N, C-alpha and C positions, 0 to 999 in steps of 0.2 A: 485557480478556483477550482474542488472538484465540489461538485452539486452533491447538496445529502442522502437525496435520493438514490442516487449511485455510492452512496458512500455506504449506503440501507443493504444493500442485496451486494458488495463484494464481500468478496475472502476471499482468505489468503490460498495461493494455491498447495500449501506443505500443510499447515494445521488444522485449514476450515477455520481460526479464529478470528475475530472482529477485526477490521482496517480503520486506523485513523487518519488523519489528513494533519501534516505536520508544516505548517504555510511557511512555516523557514526560509523549509531547505526543498520545499517545492516534492515531496513525497509521500506515497504511503507507509502507514506504520501498524505492522500485525503484534496484537498487545498480550497474543498469547507466547507465539515464539523473537519476537524482535527484531525479524528482518524489514529493509527498508525497500519501497518496491518506486523506482523514477517513475514524474510522470513528462510528457514529452510531448509538443505540440496538442498540452491538456488530453490527452490520452492518455489513462492510466498501463500503465506497461508491466502485466502483473505478468512473472514468466519470475520463476525459482532459480533460472542463471542468471538472472538477469536483476535480480535483490544484494541487495548488504545485508551481510550479517553485525548486528550492532550489540550482540550478546558473546 
C-alpha cells in the first residue's frame, strides 16, 4: 500500500501528471499519459525506463 501523503506529492516524471495507485497490480498509474510505474519492496520506481505503457 502506498501512503496517501506520498501520492499527493508524487508526479509523473514524463509529463508531470497526477499519479493514482492501482492496488490490484501494485503499480502507480499516471492519469495523464498512462504510464504505469512499478512498486518494489514498497518503493515506487519512478523511472520512465521502468514504466509500462498502457495507451
